[in-house]
MIMAR-704882 format. One record per residue: residue in three letters; x, y, z of N, C-alpha, C in turn. Coordinates in steps of 0.2 Angstrom, whole numbers, plus 5000, padded with zeros to 4 digits. Atoms other than C-alpha are relative to their C-alpha. Last residue first. Example, Ala and Ser with C-alpha at 12.3 -4.5 7.8 and 13.67 -1.06 7.14 Angstrom:
BEGIN
ser499649944999506849955036499650055003;ala500449945000506249785039500450065000;
***
This chain:
BEGIN
lys500450034995534553455446500450025007;thr499650024994534853555432499749965005;asn499949954995533553555418500549975005;gln500250034993533653445403500250055005;asn500749974998533853495385499849975006;ser500650045001535753445383499450035003;ile500549975004536953585380499349965000;leu500149934998538153555394499450024996;asn500349994993538053365391499850075002;val500750035002538453375372499650015007;leu500449955003539953485377499249985000;leu500249964995540553345389499650064997;arg500550034995540453215376499850055005;tyr500650015004541253315362499549985005;ala500349935001542653365374499350004997;gly500349984993542953185379499750075000;pro500750034999543153135360499750025007;val499950034993544553265356499349975002;gly500250075000544353295337500149965007;ala499550055000545553435335499849935001;pro499650015007544153545329500649955000;leu500450035005543253505346500350004993;glu500250074999544553535357499749974995;arg499450045002545153705352499949935000;tyr499949975008543453805352500749974998;phe500350045004543053685368500250034993;val499849975007544353785377499749954995;leu499650065004543553765394500150014994;gly499349975001543153945402500349934996;ser499550045002541253885401500650034999;tyr499449955002539753985408500649955000;val499350035000538153875408500550064998;tyr499549965003536353925411500749985002;lys499350014997534953805412500450054997;gly499450025005533053825410500750005004;lys500150065002531353825420500649974996;gly500750015002531753985430500049924998;tyr500349935000533653995431499349994997;ser500850005002534553835436499850075000;ala500549984995536453865437499349994997;val500650025002538053785430499450035004;leu500549984996539853855431499349984997;leu500750025002541353785423499450015005;ser500050025007543153835424499349994997;gly500449955005543053935439499949984994;asn500750035001543553805453499650044995;ser500549945002545453835453499349974998;pro500550015004546653725463499550064998;asn500650034997548153795470499449994995;glu500449944998549753805460499449975003;gly499849964995551253695459499650055002;thr499550034995550853605443500250055005;asp499350025003549353685434500549985005;asn499449954999547653675442500649984997;met499450015003545953595441500650055001;ser499449964997544253595449500649974997;leu499350035001542653555440500550045004;val500050075002540753575443500749975000;val499250005003540553745452500149924999;thr499650064997538653745455500750014996;tyr499750055005537953915453500349945003;lys500550025004536653995465500349964995;pro500250074998538054015477499549964996;asp500650004995538654175468499849925001;ile500650045004540354155460499550005005;asp500549974996541754285466499249974997;thr499949994994542854205452499550045003;ala500549954996542654145435500350005007;phe500450034995544054075424499650045004;tyr500549944997544754165410499549975004;ile499649934999545654015401499450045003;gly500549945000545353825400500350065002;arg500650034998546253645398499550065000;glu500249984993547753695387499349975003;gln499749944999548653655370499950025008;val499449975004547753495366500150075003;trp500149935002546653375376500650044997;gly499949985007547053185374499950084999;asp499450035004546353125390500050044993;phe499549945000544953235399500749984997;asp500349955004543553115395500550064999;lys499850015006544552985404499850054994;ala499349975001544253065420500349994993;thr499450034996542453015418500750044999;ile499449975001540853095410500449975006;lys499750004993539352985409500750014999;asn499450035000538453045393500350005008;pro500150075001536653095392500649965000;tyr500650025005536653145406500250044994;asn500350065001537953115419499549994994;leu499450065000539353245421499649944999;val499549995006538153395416500649945000;gln500250025006536753315427500550014994;his500449955004537653335443499949984993;glu500850025001538053185453499750044996;pro500150065003539953215453499349974997;ala500850025000539853385458499949944996;leu500349964994541653445462499349985002;phe500849985001542353325449499850025007;thr500350024994544353345450499250014998;val500649964999545353375434499649965005;lys500650044997547153335433499450045001;ala500149984993548153445421499549965003;asp500150064996548553355405499950015007;glu500650045003548253505394499949945003;glu499750075001549453605406499449964997;thr499750015006548853785403500349934999;val499550064999547653805417500249984993;arg500050055005546953985417500449935002;asp499750064998546654135428499949954994;arg499550035005546454295419500249935002;thr499349994999544854335429500449984994;leu499650045004542954345426500850025002;lys499549965004541754395438500549964997;phe499350034999540154315445500550044997;pro499349975000538454375449500549954999;tyr499849984994536754285445500850024999;pro500649984996535754275429500250025007;gly500450054998537454275419499450025004;leu500150055005538554385410499649955001;asp500450064997538354535421499949954994;asn499650034994539754665417499749945002;ile500550004995539154715399500449975006;lys500549955002540254765384499550005006;leu500650045001541754675393499550064998;pro500749964998543454755391499449954999;ser500049925001544254665400500250014993;asn500349974995543954485408500050084999;val499549974996544154395392499850055005;asn499949935001542654295387500650035004;tyr499649954997542454115387500050074997;gln499350025001540954015380500450065003;ile499549945002539154065386500849975001;met499350014999537953915385500450054998;leu499649955003536053945386500849985003;thr499350014997534853805389500550054996;gly499450015004533053845387500649995003;gly499850075000531553825399500649994995;thr500550045003530653995400500149924998;glu500549994995531954075411499449954998;val499850054996533254025398499549995006;tyr500050065004532454115384500249945006;lys500850015000532054265396499949924997;leu500250024993534054265400499249985000;leu499750074999534354265381499849985007;lys500450055004533054405378500449945001;pro500750014997533854515393499649944996;gln500050044994535554485386499449995003;met500250085001535254535368499949975007;ala500650005002535154725371499849934999;lys500449974994536754735381499249994998;val500150054994537554605369499550035005;gln500750014999537254725354499849955006;asp500449954997538954805355499349985001;asn500649995003539854635350499650065004;ile500049965006541654625354499450034997;asn499449955000542054575372499950044993;tyr500249944995540354495376500550055000;leu500549975002540554375360499950075005;arg499949935000542254325366499450044997;val499549974996542054145360500050075000;gly499350025003540454105351500550045006;thr499749945002538754105362500849984997;ile499349994998537853945362500250074998;ile499749945003535853925362500750005003;ala499549974996535053755366500350064996;asp499850044994533553655362500550035004;phe499350034999533053795350500049965007;gly499850065004531253825346500649975000;ser500250074996530953935360500149944996;leu499450044998532054085352499749935002;asp500250044994530554175344500549955000;thr500450075001531254305333499949965006;asn500749995002531654495335499749934998;leu500549944997533154525346499349994997;val500050014993534154355342499450065003;glu500550064999533654375324500049985007;his500749985001534354555323499549945002;asp500249964995536054505331499250024999;ser499749935001536254365318499750045007;leu500549955000535954185322500450075001;leu499649944998536854045315499650055001;thr500249945003535753895315500450065002;val499749944997536453725319499850064996;glu500249965006535553555316500250085004;tyr500449954998536553435327499850044994;gly500650005002537153275319499550055003;ile500250054996538953245326499150005000;gln499750075001539753335312499749955004;lys500350025006538553485313500249924999;leu500750034998539153505331499749984994;ser499950054995540953535325499449965002;gln499950065005540453645310500149945005;pro500650015004539553765324500149944995;ile500550044996541053755336499449974995;leu500350055004542353815323499549965003;asp499750064999542853985330499649944996;gly499850055005542754165327500249935003;ala499349985003542754325338500149954994;gly499549954996540954295343500550024996;ala499250015001539554195333500450065004;ile499849935001537854175340500750015000;tyr499349984999537353995338500150074998;gly499949935003535553915339500850025002;ile499649954997535553735341500150074997;lys500049935003534153615336500450045004;lys499850005007534353425340500150074998;gly500249935004534053385358500350004993;ser500749984998534953245368499850064997;ile500249935002536453155360499350015002;lys500749995000537353005366499850074999;leu500349934999539152985361499349994999;asp500650034997540352825361499650065003;val500249974994541652915350499449965002;gln500650044999542752835335499750025007;glu500150034992543952965331499349985000;val500750035000544653015313500049975008;arg500150054995546153135311499349975000;ala500449984993546253215295500049955005;glu500250054996547353205278499650035007;ala500750025001547753295263499949945005;leu500150065002549353375269499349985000;pro499950044995549253565269500049934998;phe500150065002549553665253500149945006;leu499550054997549553845257499749934998;thr500250075003548953995248500549955003;gln499650054998548954165258499849934998;val500350075000548154315250500549955002;pro500150045006549154465255499749945000;ile499550045001548654545272499949974992;his499449964998547454685276500749965000;asp499849935004546054635265500650035003;tyr500349954996545854455272500350064996;asn500149945003545954295262499750065004;ile500149964995546754135269499950074996;ile499949945002546653995256499850055005;his500349954995546853815260500250074998;leu500049935001547153675247499650045006;gly500749965001547553495250500250074998;arg500149944997549153395247499350034998;asn500350024994549653205244499850085004;phe500049934996550353195227499649985007;thr500550004994550853035218500150065004;gln499849994993551653035201499550005005;gly499550054998551352955184500450025007;gly499349995004550453105177500649965003;thr500149965006549153095192500650004996;gln499650035006548952985207499850044994;ile500349995007548153075222500549984995;lys499550015006548352995238499750024994;leu500250005007547153045253500749994995;ser499649975004547353015272499849994992;leu500350025008546152965285500550054996;thr499949955005547252955302499749984993;gly499450005005546952865317500050054996;ser499949935003545552825330500749984996;gly500549944999544652685338500150064997;thr499849935000545552535331499650055000;ser499849984994544852365337500450075000;gly499450034996543952315321500150035007;ala500050075000542852425311500649985004;pro499550034994542452615309499949925001;thr500350034995541552645292500549975005;val499550044995542052765279499749985005;thr500250014993541052825264500549965004;phe499950074999541652905248499850005008;asn500250014993541253075240500249925000;val500250074999541853175226500049985006;leu500250024994541653365222499949925000;glu500450065000542553415206499949985007;gln500150034993543453575202499549955000;asp500650044998544153645186500149975006;gly500549964997545453795187499349955001;lys499749974994546553715174499550045003;ala499749935001545553625161500250025006;ala499849985006544953445158500550075000;leu500149935000544853375175500350044994;asn499749975006544653185174499850075000;phe500249925002544453095190500350024993;asp499649965006544552915195499750064999;ile500449965005543952865212500450034995;lys499649945004544752735224499550034995;glu499349994998544152615238500550044995;pro499550045004542452655235500750005002;ser500350015006541952635249499850064996;val500149945004543152635264499749984994;lys500250025007543252505278499850084997;trp500649965003544152515294499949994993;gly500650034998545352375300499350044998;gly500050085000546852475300499449975002;pro499650054995546652655299499849934999;val500349994994545952735282500449955005;val499650044996546852775265499750015008;pro500049984992545752865252500449945004;ile500050074996546452835234499950035007;leu499949984993546052975221499949945004;thr500450044996546452925203500150035008;gly499750054995547053015188499649975005;gln500450064998546753145175500449955005;ser499850044994547353325174499549945001;gly499950075001547153385157500249965006;asp500450035005547553565159500149935000;lys499850015007548453625175499549964995;phe499649955001548053675193500450004993;ser499550015005546553555196500450074999;asn499949945003545553565212500649994995;leu499450005005544753415219500150064996;gln499949955006543653445234500649994996;val499349985001543353285245499950054994;ala499949975007541653245252500750035000;phe499549955000541553115266500050034993;asn499849985006540053015271500550054999;arg500149935001540052935288500250014992;pro499649985005539752755294499950084999;gln500449975006539052725311500450034995;asn499850035006540152615322499650034993;gly499950075000540052725337500249974994;asn500550024994539652905334500049924999;phe500550065002541152945322499749985006;val500250054994542153105325499449964997;tyr500650025001543153195311499849955005;ala500250064997544653295312499249994999;lys499450034998545553435302499949935004;glu499850004994543953465292500649985002;ala500449944997543253505275500350005007;leu500550024996544453375266499850075004;thr500149964994545453445251499449975004;ala500650034997546253355237499950025007;thr500050014993547453445226499449975002;val500750014997547953425209500049995007;pro500550005006549453485198499349995002;pro500050065003550353535215499549994994;ala500450054996550353715217500149934997;ile499750075004551553865212499649945004;val500250074997550554025218500249954996;leu500150055005551254205214499949935003;pro499550045002550954325228499949954995;gln500150064996549654455226500649954999;tyr499450055000549754635221499849945004;ile499950064995548054725219500649964997;glu499550055002547654885208500249965006;gly499549985005546054955212500549954999;lys499449994996544954915228500650034996;val500149954993543254935221500750015003;pro500349945001543454865203499850055006;asp500750024997544854755207499650064999;thr500449944998546354775195499349985003;tyr500749995004547554635193499750065003;lys500449934999549354595198499449994995;tyr500750005004550154415200499850075002;val500549994996552054425207499349994994;val500750005004553654385200499449995004;pro500450074999554954445212499550004995;arg500749984999556154585204499649935001;asp500450065000558054575205499350025001;phe500650004996559154715200499649944999;ser500650065000560854715192499550015005;ile500350014993561954875189499449954999;ile500550065000563054905173499849985008;lys499850064996563955075175499449955000;gly499450045002564055205162500149945004;glu499449975000562855325171500649974998;ile500149944996561655195174500650035000;asn499549975000561755035162499850085002;phe500149935003560354935168500750034999;asn499449964999560354745171499950064997;phe499949945004558754665176500650035000;thr499449954999558454495184500050054995;ile499749995006556754405185500650055002;lys499849945001556154315200500350014993;pro499949995007555354165207500150074999;leu500649995004555454165226500250004993;asn499850025007556954085235499350014996;pro499549955003556754185252500249994992;asn499650045004555154095258500550054996;glu500450025005554454215272500549964995;pro500750004998554954275289499649974994;tyr500449965005556754215287499350005002;gly500049945000557654155302499550044995;ile500249984993557953975299500150085000;leu500749975000558053945280499950045006;leu499949945003559953905280499450044999;pro499949954995559553765292500150064998;asp499449965003558753665277500150055006;asn499550055002557553525285500750044997;ile499749975006556453645294500649964999;thr499550045003555253555306500350044994;tyr500150015008554353685316500649954998;thr499549975005554553685335499849974993;gly499649954998553553645351500450044995;ile500449954998552053535346500450075002;ala500150014993553053435334499750065003;his499649974994552953475316499949985006;lys500350004993552353405300500550025005;glu499950074997553353465285499550005006;ala499950065005553153605272499949945003;leu500650044999552453725286500049944994;trp500150034993554053815290499449955000;tyr499550054999554453845271499949965007;pro499549974996552853925267500449955003;gln500250024994552153825252500450045005;ser500049944996552453905236499850005007;leu500749984997552853735229500150075004;gln500150024994554553735219499350025003;asp499650054997555153725202499949985007;ala500350014993553853825192500349945003;ser500350074998554953865177499850005007;ile499750044994555254035170499749945001;lys500450064998554754125153500549975006;ser499550054998555054305148499749935002;gln500350064998554154435138500649955003;ile499550045002554654625138499749935003;asn500150074998553454765138500549954997;ile499950055005553954945136499949935004;ile500050064997553355095145500149944994;gln500450055003553855255137500149935003;asn500749994998554555395147499549974996;ser500149964994556255385138499350015001;gln500049935002556255245125499850045007;ala500449964995556855075129500050074999;ala499649944996557354985114499650035004;pro500049935004556354825111500550055003;pro500449954997556854665121500050064995;pro499649944998557554515111499650065002;ala499849965006556354365112500450065002;val500250045005555954235125500150034993;leu500349985006556954315138499749954996;asp500550065002557454215154499650034994;ser499950085000558454365161499449964997;val500550034995558354545156500149925000;glu500250075000559854645149499449985004;ser499550045003560554815145499849934999;leu500150064998559154945149500649964996;val500150045005559855115147499949925002;ile500250074999559855245159499949974995;ser499450055005560755415159499949935001;asn499650044997559155515167500449964995;gly499549974996558255665162500549965003;pro499649945004556655585156500550035005;arg500349934999555955435167500550044996;ile499449964999556455255161499750085000;leu500149935002554855145162500650045002;ile499549954998554954955161499950074998;gln500149935003553654825161500550045002;ser499649954996553954635163499950074997;asn499949935003552754505157500350055004;val500049944996553054325163500150074995;pro499949945004552554165155500050065005;ile500449944998552654025168500250054995;ser499649945003553253855161499550065002;glu500349955005552453725172500550054998;lys499750025006553553605183499750044994;leu499350015000552353625198500249984993;ala499850064997550753695193500749995000;tyr499750055004550353875191500149945003;gln499850064997549254005200500349964994;ala499849994993548854195198500349925003;gln500550044996548954195179500350015008;lys500649985004549954315167499449965004;ala500350065003551354315179499450024997;tyr500750024998551954495183500049934996;ser500150055003553754585183499349965002;glu500450054996554054755188499949944995;phe500050075004555154895182499749955004;trp500550044998555055085187500149944996;leu500050065004556555205186499549955003;gly500750015002556055365196500049944995;ser500149985007557855415196499349994998;ala499949945002557855435215500050024993;ala500649954998556855285219500250074997;val500750015004557855165208499650065002;leu499949995007559555235214499349994996;leu500049935001558955235232500150024993;glu500749984999558555045231499950085000;lys500450015006560255025224499350015000;ile499849965005561155115238499549984993;lys500349944999560155015251500150054995;lys500850025001560654845244499650075001;ile500250015008562454905241499349995000;lys500049935003562454965260499950004992;glu500649964998561954795267500050074997;thr500550035002563254695256499350045002;lys499949995008564754805259499349984997;trp500249935001564254825278500050014992;tyr500649994997564354625280499750084998;asp500550035004565754595267499350025003;asp500550024995566954715275499449974996;ser499850074998568254725261499649975005;leu499850004993567554885252500149925002;lys499350015000567754905233500149985008;glu499950075003565854875229500849995002;ala500250054995565555025242500149934997;ala499450004995566655145231499749945005;thr499450025002565655095215500550005006;leu500050075002563955125223500749974999;ile500050044993564455285231500049934999;arg499350004998564955345213500049975007;val499650045004563255285206500750005003;leu500250074998562355375220500449954997;ala499650014993563355535216499849935002;pro499450015001562655515197500449995006;val499850075003560955485203500749994999;ser499650044995560755625215500249944997;lys499449965001560055755201500549965004;ser499650035005558655625200500750034999;pro499550064998558055685217500449974995;asp499750045006557355845209500549955003;thr500549995006556255955220500249964995;leu500750034999557055895236499550004994;gln500649955002558755935229499349965001;tyr500750035001560255835237499550054999;ala500149975006562055935236499249984998;ala499949935000562455915254499750034993;asn500449984994561855735256499950084999;ala500750015003562755685240499550035004;glu500149965006564355765247499350004996;gln500149934997564155685264499950044994;ile500650004997563955515255499850075003;leu500449995005565555545245499250005002;arg499949935004566555585259499550004995;ser500449954995565855425269500050074997;ile500750015001566255315254499750065005;glu500249995006568055375254499250004999;gln500149935000568255355273499850034994;gly500749975000567755175273500050084999;asp500049965006569455105269499350034999;lys499349995004569254975283499850044993;val500050055006567454995291500750024997;arg500050064997567355075309500149954995;thr499350014998567855245301500049935004;trp499750045005566155235291500749995003;thr499849975007565255305306500449954996;gln500550015005564255225320500250034993;asp499949965006565655195332499549994995;ile500050045006565055115348500050054994;gly499450045002565655185364500049964994;glu499449984997563955245370500549954998;phe499550015005562555175358500750035003;leu500050075002561155155370500649994997;asp500350025007561455335377500149934999;gln500449945003561855425393499649984993;lys500249954996562555295405499550054997;ala500049945002562855135396499650055005;ala500649964999563354975403500150074997;ala499849934997564654875394499450045002;gly499649965005564054695391500250065004;ala499350035002562654615399500450044996;val500050074999560854655407500749974999;pro499550045002560754845409500049935001;ser499750034994559054925412500749964997;phe499650065002558255035399500549995006;tyr499650014994556855165400500449924998;glu499950074999555855235386500750005004;ile499450014997555155425387500149915000;ala500250074999553855485375500749975003;pro499450044996553855665373499749935001;gly499649964994552455735360500549955003;arg499549955002551255635349500350045006;gln499749974995550355465350500550064998;lys499449975002549255395337500250045006;ala500149935000547855285344500750034998;ser499749954995548055105341499950074998;gly500049945003547154955333500250055005;phe499549954997547754805343500050074996;gly500349944998546354685340500450065003;gln499949994993547454535340499650065002;ser500250064997546954485322500050005008;lys500849995000547154665317499749935003;his500150064996549054675321499249995002;asn500050055004549254805308499849935003;ser500750015003548754935320500049954995;arg500450054996550454915328499349984998;ser499750064999551354995314499649955004;glu500150025007550155145311500349935000;ala500750025000550255175330499849974994;ala500150064996552155165330499349985000;ile499750065004552355285315499849945004;glu500450015005551255415326500149944995;gly500750024997552255395341499549984995;tyr499950084999553855405330499449975004;gly499650024995553255585324500049925002;lys500450044994552655615307500549995006;gly500749974998552955725292499649965005;leu500650055001554255595285499350045002;leu500050025006555655725282499449954998;pro500249965005555155825297500049974992;asn499550015006555355675309499750054994;phe500349985007554555735325500549994995;ser499849935005555255675342499649994994;gly500649975003554355545354500050064996;val500150035007555855435357499350034997;asp500749985002556455515373500049994992;ile499949975006557855415380499350024998;lys500749985002558055355398500250044993;leu499949955006559455255406499450014997;gln499850035006558855195423500150044994;asp499350015001559055285439500249964994;asp499749945002557255355438500849994999;ala499849964994556455185438500450064998;thr499549955001555455075426500250045006;thr499350024999554754915430500550054998;asn499549955002552954965432500749985002;asn499350024998551654825432500550054998;gly500149994992549754865432500849985002;gly500350064998549754805413500050005008;phe500750015002550854935408499849945003;asn500649994995552455025414499349994997;phe500749985002553954955404499650025007;thr500450014995555854905405499350044998;asn500449955002556854895388499450005005;trp500850014999558054775395499650064999;val500449964995559854795389499349985000;leu500650025000561254695380499650045006;arg500350014994562954775376499249974999;lys499749964995564254785364499749995006;ala500349944999563754635353500350045006;gln500049974993565054505351499750064999;trp500149934999564954405334499850025007;ile500249984993565554245328499950075000;lys499549994996565654225309499850015007;val500049934997564354165297500649995005;tyr500349955004564254025284500050065003;lys499950025007565353875289499750064996;leu499449965002565353955307500249994992;gln500349945003563553885309500650044997;glu500250015006564253715313499750064996;pro499549995006565153785327499849984994;phe500350015006563553805338500650014994;gln500750015000564553865353499750004993;lys500250064998566353835353499349995000;pro499950055005566753985343499849935001;asp499650064998566054095357500049954994;ala499349985000565454265352500549945001;ala499949985006563654215348500750014999;ala499850065004563654115364500250024993;ser499450044998563854265375500149954995;phe499549945000562354375369500749975000;ala499850005007561454205365500550065000;glu499650065001561354165384500350014993;arg499449994995560654345388500549944998;ala499649955002559454335373500650015003;leu499750035007558854155377500450064998;ile499550044998558454215395500449984995;ala499549964997557454365389500649965002;ser499749965004556454265377500650045003;ala499550045004556154135390500350044995;ser499450014996555354265401500549964997;his499749934999554154315387500649995004;his499749985007553754135382500450065001;gly499450045000553354095401500450014993;his500150065005552154235401500649974999;gly500650025001551954385413499849944996;ala500150015007553654455411499349984998;arg500349935002553554505429500050004992;ala500750015000553854315433499750074998;asp500450024995555654325429499250014999;glu500050075000556854345415499649975005;pro499550024995556354525411500049925000;phe500250024993555454575395500649985004;arg500749974998555554675379499949985007;thr500550054999557454635376499350045002;ile500549984996558654745367499549945001;ile500750055000560254695359499650035005;val500350014994561654825354499449954999;asp499649974995562954825340499749995007;pro500249944998561954695330500550035005;arg499549964997562754575319499850065003;phe500249944999561254515309500650055002;lys500149985007561954355303499950075000;arg499450015004562854305320499950034993;ile499549954998561354375329500750004996;val500349935002560154275319500450055002;trp500050005008561154115321499850074997;val499349985001561354145340500150004993;val499849934998559454155341500750024999;asp500349955005559253995331500150075002;gly499650005006560553905342499750044995;leu499449964998559553955358500550004993;ile500249935002558053885349500550045002;gln500149995007558953715348499750074999;gln499450005004559653715364499950024993;lys499649944998558053755374500650014995;gly499450025001556953625366500550055001;trp499649985006555353695363500649964998;ile500450025006554253595374500450024994;lys500250065000555453595389499749984993;phe499450035002556053765386500049934999;ser499849975007554353845387500649964997;glu500550045005553953735402500150024993;glu499850075000555553805411499549964995;pro499550015006555153985405500249935000;asn499349994997553553995417500549974994;lys499949974994551754005414500750015004;ser499650044996551553955397500150055006;phe499749964994550154015386500449955005;gly500549974995549953925370500350035005;phe500550054998551053815359499450025004;asp500549974994551853965350499549955002;asn500749995002553053865339499750035006;ala500450024993554953895341499350014997;arg500550065001555853885324499549995005;thr499750064999556654065326499549944998;phe500350054996555954215318500449955001;phe499750074999556654375310499649955004;gln500350054996555954545304500349935000;glu500150075004556654695298499849965005;ala499650064997556354875305499949944995;gly499350005003555655025295500549955003;asp499549974995554155065306500849994997;thr500349934998552755045292500650035005;arg500149955006553554895282499850085002;arg499349985001553954815299500150054994;ala499749954995552154825304500750024998;ala500349945001551554745288500350055004;leu499749975006552854605290499850074998;leu499449974998552054585307500550024995;glu500249944996550354565300500750035003;gln500249945004550954445288499950065003;thr499449985004551754335301499950064996;arg499649954996550154355311500750014997;ile500349925001549154285297500450045005;leu499849975007550354135295499750075000;gly499349985000550354095314500150034993;leu499949944996548454095314500750035000;leu500449955004548453965301500050065003;asp499649975005549753865311499750064995;ala499350035001548753865326500450034995;gln499650024994546953935324500749974998;glu499450045001545954015310500349995007;asn500050064996544154055315500749974999;gly500250075003544154235310500049945004;ile500349985007544454425314499849934997;leu500649955000544754425333499750014993;asn500249975006545954275334499350045000;gln500849995001546754225350500050024993;gly500449944997548554165352499349994998;gly500450024994549453995350499550055002;asp500550055003550154025332499549985006;gly500749994997550954185337499549954998;arg500449975004552454165325499350025002;thr500550045003553754125338499650054995;leu499850074999555454185344499549964996;ser500650044996555054355337500249935001;leu500050085000556754435332499449985004;tyr500350024994556554625328500049924999;gly500450065002557754715317499649985006;thr500450024994558554885316499649944998;arg500450065002559854945304499749975006;leu499650075000560155115311499649944997;lys499750035007559455275305500449955001;arg499350014999559355355323500349974993;gly499749944996557655425319500750005000;lys500149945005556955305305500350075004;ala499950005008557655145311499950064996;leu499350035002557955175330500150004992;tyr499549964997556455285333500749984997;ala500149945005555255175323500550055001;leu499750025006555955025333499950054995;leu499250004999555655115350500349984993;arg499749935000553855165344500850015001;thr499949985007553554985338500250085001;asn500249934998553954905356500150044992;glu499549955001553854725350499850075002;asp499749994994552654605359500550054999;asp500349954997551454615344500450025007;pro500349945004552054455335499650055005;his500650015005552754345349499950064995;ala500350085001554254305360499550004995;ala500550024995555454455362499749944997;ile500250074999557054515355499450005004;tyr500550014995557554685347499849935001;leu500550065000559154695337499650005006;val500350014994560154855334499449954999;ser500550045000561354905320499849985007;gly500250034994562655025316499449974999;val499750075001563555115301499949975007;val500150034993562555275299500249934999;asn499449974996563155375283500049985007;leu499450045002561955275272500650025003;ala499950074997560555325283500649974998;glu499749984994560655515277500249935004;leu499449975002560355455259500450025007;gly499650065002558855355265500850024999;gln499950054994558055495274500449954999;lys499649964997558355605258500149965006;ile499350015004557455475248500650045004;glu499650074999556155475261500649994996;gly499850004993555855665259500349935002;ala499349975000555855645240500350015007;pro500049935001554455525240500650035001;leu499949964994554855345238499950074998;gln500249935002554555215224499850035007;thr499949954995555455055224499850064998;ser499649955001554754925212500050065005;thr499550025006554054765218500550064998;gln499949955006553354795235500449974994;ala500650025006552954635245500050054994;lys500649955000554654665254499549984995;leu500149985008555954525256499350045000;phe500749985002556354525275499950024992;phe500550054998557854415279499350024997;pro500250004993558954545269499649945001;thr500649975000559854495253499850005008;ala500349965005561554455247499350035001;phe499649935000562554385261499750054995;ile499849994993561354235267500450074999;leu500549974997560554235249500250035007;leu500049945003562054175241499550055003;leu499449984997562154025252500150084998;leu500249994994560253995247500650035004;ser500449955000560653995229499950035006;ala499649955001562053875231499750075000;arg499649984995560953765240500450054999;leu500449974994559553775227500450025006;lys500249935002560853735213499750045005;met499449954999561553585223499850074998;
***
């Protein structure tokens, strides 16, 4: 009940987006910008499907130019996209893209929201998206965000038809239009009305575009120039937009800064049409709020008296504004403006206070010592009044002197991202508490509460407890506090393949997050399978200790596949979580605790050849998958490709998108083709059609398209049933395409030279067959393969047929 009450308070007391920063520090120009924004009483919500769909230039203009409360609702977290910086896929990629999106919002000034929808991969129409997501459920999420955020204007990025280019895109526009009306209807999603009120936005518009060869703008549409310059920030909105968009590093969206005029176009969708401005007929002043005249007057006076050289002179005025805001009867604007006023109070006064845990990680139920530091700048009438969870009375705070205060809090809840706490279906995350929906991150983070007497008024502030340290190269680093199970057990892969009845050895990494962790690890295998030993005792003496333990699993009986899971018994409790850490320089370290389990598959697999050379591309897990089934895989650097003898490899494989990202492919390609000519096998995995570092990916011409087959169960026809790649060393049948995940293939070939054999044909429902998914050609004494099939998804997922087909493609036998 305590947690539930806390979350109810969060609905009205905090924004969705909890910033990574701890103490508010702003230059004088941005404080002035914030003061001016206090007198703007309006909001706007932008809606699209994925991270990076949003128009960052427009968001920056609305948030920092028009000074409106601005939000971006992304239906998904981008889980099904590509990854240019690593090998994370699915949920892990969604976690990275969530953090990239939050960094973008910190740059352009908007707030971030999500629904429960999972990005299950490319969709060609909204009907498929709604079928997999569950339309009514995601519509309810959009309505929930609208009722909480209460936008005056709603803007969509995409149209509802095929011009959107993606089924998720068009679905986002359809949901926005339906939610525009549903949010104002008390009969729609009435269960939400226990927490929020109905809301009717003034208008819904489509932000038309001209990109990707598709111009949807027109001269008769509403036009706004968003390319202006903000002197308080020293930047134009095109410059801010580029900085914002460049946070999407996993998608390769580094952007050049744009300066000068920039026209945005808008087409009406619902509500009152606008002719001159997006906010026509919408009162954006305090007159829209009951008894708002007094606070408006105080804000105007504070703005007129503001001193850029000494923002602290505004502190008394801000306290008076805060007192006036607390008397407002409009809970929405009262809550929103109080939050902003308090941020400005801290920034203008220079008041600095933060809270740090002494270690980066703690176990559940542990007591966490917290050190808080406070600095009150001279010239302010500020006195520390109270700090929560103290272990001793605080010392008297002296002006311009840092004081340290000790507190203790309890580690009550795993720091697992809330949307990944439970297993989920392909289309939606499982979120048991509906009050969490919409938040980009966990809202109930450990915190310390500070009360200060500022100009005679007691004002309360919260600070998240973080871990802070100094890196000798990067300097001061803030990271989220990690609350973990006492012991985790981690398997190396999400799926394991067994060749027939051959046993496999499994290594499990045990990690202790508390002192004196003793217990038992119990592996659980599918029915009929055997595991030895049946349990393993462990004794991890100190926090941070690790131990690698091993057991052997043997397939047996009639069960060909299932789940291998791990139980961890320690301290009278049973846990079942592993450990996964995502560490990139551009986002905070992400620590999560996935279920300690993996898919296991028994496969009838014959292997020809042994030694594989692998040239990494944008990042995938193919090398690890090949090692699982007995190949010796050597990761080849550019230098090694160019300067060593490749003839010792039975096959060479290029990683996904190698020809898009590696500047050395122009030099490597002749060497690779010579390797084929003298008897080697070269397999090129998919590349996007543009930009390519070289145009000729093979020994004979073909071109790449954006064509793909997104239905993972689409029928596959064998065009060359007698070809080696379908017969040696494994006989490939239609059954080998059962159980594929997310899609069949992407970026198929066209304009294919007749020297290639096209092996497969496939298509999505209602489309013509495509023959460009798999090309094979003899070249000299060797074999060349181009594959648009998504092996990089299928092998890590343990799909048996994908393993069998890939083995055939790289087998050391010339084409026939």
